[in-house]
Backbone as numpy.savetxt, mean C-alpha at the origin, in Angstrom:
# Nx Ny Nz CAx CAy CAz Cx Cy Cz
-7.43 28.35 6.01 -8.45 27.31 5.90 -8.87 27.17 7.38
-8.36 27.67 8.43 -8.82 27.63 9.70 -9.19 26.38 10.41
-10.57 26.21 10.49 -11.04 25.15 11.34 -11.34 23.87 10.65
-10.33 23.29 9.99 -10.54 21.99 9.06 -10.50 20.94 10.10
-11.55 20.06 10.06 -11.62 18.84 10.86 -11.05 17.66 10.32
-10.71 17.86 8.98 -10.06 16.55 8.37 -8.55 16.64 8.71
-8.21 15.39 9.25 -6.81 15.33 9.92 -5.83 14.74 9.00
-6.26 14.11 7.87 -5.28 13.42 6.84 -5.52 11.94 6.87
-4.78 11.46 6.04 -4.97 9.89 5.75 -4.51 9.15 7.11
-5.53 8.15 7.48 -5.19 7.35 8.65 -4.95 5.81 8.29
-5.87 5.29 7.41 -5.90 3.88 7.13 -6.19 3.57 5.60
-5.33 2.63 5.14 -5.56 2.06 3.78 -6.03 0.69 3.97
-7.13 -0.02 3.50 -7.53 -1.28 3.72 -7.48 -2.07 2.52
-6.88 -3.33 2.36 -6.85 -4.11 1.31 -7.58 -5.39 1.69
-8.48 -5.80 0.76 -9.18 -7.11 0.89 -8.46 -8.18 0.32
-8.30 -9.37 1.15 -7.54 -10.55 0.64 -8.47 -11.77 0.86
-8.27 -12.82 -0.07 -9.08 -13.95 0.07 -8.63 -14.84 1.24
-7.37 -14.71 1.46 -6.82 -15.67 2.58 -5.97 -14.64 3.48
-6.64 -14.46 4.65 -6.05 -13.41 5.64 -4.63 -13.85 6.18
-4.53 -15.15 6.39 -3.22 -15.60 6.89 -2.11 -15.42 5.79
-2.43 -15.88 4.55 -1.47 -15.55 3.46 -1.30 -14.14 3.24
-2.32 -13.30 3.37 -2.18 -11.82 3.22 -1.24 -11.32 4.31
-1.52 -11.84 5.58 -0.66 -11.25 6.62 0.79 -11.56 6.32
1.08 -12.92 5.85 2.54 -13.25 5.64 3.11 -12.34 4.47
2.43 -12.11 3.43 2.84 -11.31 2.31 2.97 -10.04 2.55
2.12 -9.32 3.27 2.28 -7.88 3.64 3.30 -7.67 4.68
3.55 -8.65 5.47 4.63 -8.54 6.52 6.01 -8.52 5.80
6.10 -9.18 4.73 7.31 -9.29 3.97 7.38 -8.19 3.07
6.34 -7.61 2.47 6.23 -6.49 1.53 6.72 -5.22 2.15
6.13 -5.04 3.42 6.35 -3.75 4.18 7.38 -3.93 5.15
8.02 -5.18 5.37 9.04 -5.45 6.33 8.64 -5.12 7.73
7.38 -5.29 8.09 6.71 -4.94 9.44 5.80 -6.04 9.84
5.87 -6.53 10.95 4.91 -7.46 11.51 3.59 -6.76 11.91
2.50 -7.39 11.83 1.19 -6.72 12.33 1.34 -6.35 13.69
0.68 -5.38 14.12 0.54 -5.03 15.54 -0.90 -5.35 16.11
-1.82 -5.63 15.09 -3.14 -6.14 15.46 -3.42 -7.28 14.48
-3.83 -8.46 15.17 -3.96 -9.69 14.34 -5.18 -10.55 14.80
-6.21 -10.32 14.05 -7.54 -11.13 14.42 -8.05 -11.71 13.08
-8.81 -12.69 13.11 -9.38 -13.37 11.88 -10.09 -12.31 10.99
-10.70 -11.24 11.63 -11.51 -10.24 10.75 -10.69 -9.03 10.39
-9.49 -8.82 10.92 -8.71 -7.71 10.66 -7.30 -7.97 10.99
-6.33 -7.51 10.22 -4.99 -7.46 10.58 -4.45 -6.08 10.19
-3.79 -5.41 11.22 -3.31 -4.06 11.12 -1.88 -3.96 11.27
-1.35 -3.14 10.28 0.15 -2.84 10.30 0.40 -1.42 10.56
1.38 -1.02 11.28 1.60 0.39 11.47 2.93 0.59 10.54
2.57 1.40 9.45 3.70 1.66 8.41 4.01 3.13 8.60
5.11 3.31 9.34 5.58 4.72 9.52 4.50 5.71 10.09
3.60 5.19 10.92 2.65 6.06 11.46 1.30 6.04 10.82
1.11 5.18 9.80 -0.03 5.02 8.94 -0.47 3.70 9.00
-1.78 3.39 9.00 -2.30 2.20 9.11 -2.63 1.39 7.75
-2.05 0.29 7.71 -2.33 -0.65 6.53 -3.15 -1.73 7.11
-4.36 -1.91 6.62 -5.26 -3.03 7.15 -5.53 -4.04 6.11
-5.69 -5.31 6.57 -6.22 -6.33 5.78 -7.57 -6.86 6.32
-8.47 -7.12 5.37 -9.80 -7.67 5.73 -10.07 -8.79 4.88
-10.63 -9.86 5.41 -10.94 -10.94 4.47 -12.11 -10.64 3.50
-11.94 -11.07 2.21 -12.99 -10.84 1.16 -14.10 -11.85 1.40
-15.25 -11.40 1.26 -16.46 -12.30 1.23 -16.36 -13.22 0.11
-16.13 -12.85 -1.14 -15.91 -13.54 -2.31 -14.59 -13.18 -2.99
-13.81 -14.14 -3.26 -12.43 -13.83 -3.90 -12.72 -13.25 -5.19
-11.86 -12.22 -5.56 -12.05 -11.48 -6.78 -10.67 -10.89 -7.25
-10.28 -11.07 -8.39 -9.06 -10.54 -8.94 -9.41 -9.26 -9.81
-10.69 -9.03 -10.07 -11.24 -7.92 -10.82 -11.62 -6.82 -9.88
-10.76 -6.03 -9.36 -11.11 -5.11 -8.33 -11.10 -3.67 -8.99
-11.92 -2.87 -8.41 -11.95 -1.45 -9.00 -10.63 -0.71 -8.85
-10.43 0.16 -9.89 -9.09 0.90 -9.89 -9.42 2.40 -9.81
-10.40 2.74 -9.05 -10.81 4.08 -9.06 -10.09 4.93 -7.83
-9.60 4.13 -6.98 -8.72 5.02 -5.87 -7.41 4.23 -5.79
-6.45 5.01 -5.75 -5.01 4.56 -5.58 -4.33 5.20 -4.48
-3.74 4.39 -3.52 -3.06 4.96 -2.41 -1.49 4.68 -2.71
-0.79 5.82 -2.56 0.65 5.65 -2.84 1.32 5.77 -1.33
2.22 4.79 -1.24 3.10 4.65 -0.14 4.46 5.27 -0.36
4.94 6.21 0.42 6.22 6.90 0.20 7.38 5.86 0.21
8.43 5.96 -0.64 9.42 5.22 -0.69 10.64 6.04 -0.89
11.95 5.60 -0.41 13.13 6.34 -0.68 13.76 6.08 -2.11
13.65 4.85 -2.57 14.10 4.58 -3.90 12.97 3.76 -4.65
12.34 4.29 -5.49 11.12 3.72 -6.28 11.48 2.49 -7.01
12.63 2.54 -7.67 13.03 1.30 -8.55 13.32 0.23 -7.65
13.98 0.38 -6.61 14.40 -0.72 -5.73 13.16 -1.41 -5.02
12.13 -0.54 -4.52 10.95 -1.17 -3.99 10.04 -1.77 -4.91
9.88 -1.15 -6.14 9.13 -1.69 -7.16 9.56 -3.09 -7.51
10.84 -3.21 -7.74 11.51 -4.52 -8.16 11.48 -5.47 -7.12
11.48 -5.02 -5.80 11.55 -5.96 -4.62 10.13 -6.59 -4.46
9.06 -5.79 -4.56 7.66 -6.21 -4.67 7.45 -7.22 -5.70
7.95 -6.91 -6.94 7.77 -7.86 -8.06 8.35 -9.15 -7.68
9.52 -9.20 -7.05 10.23 -10.35 -6.52 9.44 -11.19 -5.41
8.58 -10.46 -4.79 7.82 -11.22 -3.77 6.45 -11.80 -4.31
6.41 -11.60 -5.67 5.05 -12.10 -6.27 4.05 -11.05 -6.72
4.31 -9.76 -6.52 3.41 -8.78 -7.10 3.46 -8.77 -8.54
2.48 -8.25 -9.20 2.45 -8.05 -10.67 2.46 -6.67 -10.97
3.29 -6.28 -12.07 3.47 -4.90 -12.51 2.08 -4.34 -12.90
1.84 -3.13 -12.41 0.70 -2.35 -12.72 0.96 -1.09 -13.56
1.86 -0.36 -13.05 2.50 0.75 -13.96 4.00 0.94 -13.39
4.80 0.95 -14.47 6.22 0.92 -14.13 6.65 2.31 -13.59
7.71 2.34 -12.94 8.06 3.76 -12.32 8.23 4.80 -13.58
7.69 5.92 -13.31 7.80 7.08 -14.20 7.85 8.35 -13.43
8.45 9.27 -14.15 8.57 10.70 -13.58 7.25 11.40 -13.96
6.69 12.07 -12.87 5.42 12.67 -13.26 5.56 14.23 -12.97
6.78 14.72 -12.95 7.17 16.08 -12.81 8.19 16.40 -11.75
9.21 17.24 -12.05 10.28 17.55 -11.05 11.00 16.20 -10.81
11.20 15.96 -9.48 11.84 14.79 -9.11 10.85 13.62 -8.71
9.62 13.89 -8.82 8.53 13.08 -8.30 8.42 11.85 -9.24
8.45 10.59 -8.64 8.28 9.35 -9.34 7.13 8.54 -8.80
6.28 7.90 -9.70 5.31 7.01 -9.13 5.34 5.61 -9.87
4.79 4.65 -9.27 4.73 3.27 -9.85 3.63 2.47 -9.04
3.23 1.50 -9.58 2.29 0.63 -8.88 2.37 -0.74 -9.27
2.04 -1.70 -8.26 1.99 -3.12 -8.54 0.63 -3.67 -8.03
0.28 -4.91 -8.49 -0.91 -5.56 -7.77 -0.37 -6.70 -6.91
-1.02 -6.83 -5.63 -0.63 -7.84 -4.85 -1.15 -9.20 -5.37
-0.92 -10.31 -4.74 -1.40 -11.60 -5.19 -2.94 -11.68 -5.22
-3.64 -10.71 -4.59 -5.04 -10.69 -4.68 -5.67 -9.67 -5.46
-4.86 -9.01 -6.31 -5.26 -8.07 -7.18 -5.46 -6.65 -6.70
-5.06 -6.26 -5.38 -5.15 -5.02 -4.92 -3.95 -4.16 -5.51
-4.21 -2.91 -5.74 -3.06 -2.09 -6.26 -2.45 -1.35 -5.21
-0.97 -1.49 -5.13 -0.16 -0.88 -4.16 0.66 0.22 -4.93
0.30 1.47 -4.49 1.04 2.60 -5.34 2.28 2.89 -4.51
3.29 3.29 -5.20 4.55 3.64 -4.65 4.92 5.09 -5.13
5.40 5.98 -4.33 5.69 7.34 -4.72 7.06 7.79 -4.02
7.91 8.35 -4.90 9.05 9.03 -4.28 8.76 10.64 -4.49
8.65 11.39 -3.56 8.37 12.76 -3.59 9.11 13.46 -2.59
10.31 14.07 -3.11 11.11 14.78 -2.09 10.62 16.08 -1.69
9.50 16.61 -2.44 8.91 17.87 -2.14 7.85 17.74 -0.99
7.29 16.49 -0.71 6.25 16.28 0.30 6.83 16.35 1.60
6.30 17.09 2.54 6.68 17.03 3.99 5.39 17.00 4.76
5.44 16.15 5.81 4.31 16.03 6.72 4.21 17.23 7.63
2.89 17.52 7.77 2.61 18.71 8.73 2.57 18.23 10.09
2.92 18.95 11.00 3.04 18.44 12.52 1.71 18.66 13.12
């Protein structure tokens, strides 16, 4: 493929009605404090990937489901249940999608979908 200028995923952004409440919830959900914290954007470094929060102009629980970002996890059932315990709502329960690969998803308190994936076959390129 030679001269590919696409470097890979860098940032996933979630819109929230209350940026301060979102900051608190995502800090607990991802067990990471933000590294960038402004009223217009809150950024988290999640294992080298950016998770960003932006304030919504109009609060909405009816968000499109056309794009789903999966965050890698070591134990999908543990993380799925932990997020539900923090107030997330089930979107799709953990399921095997082939081999040892497992996926699941939840909705945060603002209706954003958070995908979870356990994929022992996936290795990051250097």
